[in-house]
C-alpha atoms as one frame of an Amber mdcrd trajectory, in Angstrom:
protein
 111.015  76.618-362.879 113.992  75.923-365.132 115.304  78.687-367.373 117.245
  78.262-370.600 118.922  80.696-372.967 119.231  80.412-376.724 121.594  82.502
-378.782 120.103  83.748-382.037 122.160  85.835-384.416 120.952  89.411-384.781
 120.778  88.823-388.547 118.052  86.248-388.008 116.003  88.760-386.033 116.577
  91.321-388.772 115.649  88.875-391.570 112.505  87.668-389.793 111.509  91.159
-388.577 111.065  89.772-385.070 111.815  91.538-381.814 113.494  89.725-378.939
 110.130  89.631-377.156 108.536  87.968-380.201 111.398  85.460-380.478 111.061
  84.546-376.785 107.315  84.052-377.212 107.875  81.998-380.361 110.468  79.768
-378.676 108.308  79.160-375.589 105.361  78.141-377.752 107.425  75.831-379.962
 108.998  74.133-376.946 105.573  73.661-375.358 104.209  72.271-378.623 107.087
  69.811-378.850 106.701  68.697-375.243 102.995  68.118-375.821 103.261  66.245
-379.121 106.433  64.225-378.659 106.823  63.841-374.930 103.164  63.717-373.844
 103.528  66.461-371.247 100.142  67.671-369.970  98.278  70.615-371.404  98.591
  72.382-368.043 102.378  72.187-367.934 102.711  73.057-371.627 100.450  76.070
-371.123 102.767  77.196-368.307 105.809  76.787-370.568 104.101  78.801-373.306
 102.944  81.357-370.731  99.355  80.919-371.903  96.123  79.895-370.262  95.136
  76.283-370.820  92.260  77.463-373.012  94.611  79.556-375.168  97.085  76.681
-375.421  94.322  74.345-376.589  93.385  76.942-379.237  97.084  77.177-380.190
  97.159  73.391-380.624  94.118  73.621-382.911  95.780  76.380-384.962  98.657
  73.938-385.479  96.332  71.045-386.435  97.029  69.126-383.229  94.086  67.440
-381.554  93.793  67.159-377.808  91.909  63.883-378.283  93.872  60.632-378.516
  92.062  57.505-379.674  93.552  54.099-380.348  91.000  53.148-382.963  87.859
  54.312-384.733  85.537  52.357-382.418  86.932  54.136-379.352  86.351  57.487
-381.064  82.764  56.580-382.038  82.003  55.386-378.512  83.329  58.635-377.050
  81.349  60.650-379.604  78.180  58.777-378.673  78.725  59.641-374.974  79.313
  63.336-375.649
């Protein structure tokens, strides 16, 4: 597992009323969200990055209006819906 460090000015923590634990959690989730949406990394890996279960990460995606379903066109979506 790779580890990174980000320096955030104390003033930002003060202004946002966030603790270092909250900032770390926030950063992990945003990085996982970016990897999922822009780089097409799997839900499993992104859940690991965010330190969440896959189920919780899927819920997190939903809270951020990101669907886990990818369809190329409306017909593909309708066909999948019919098979559900």
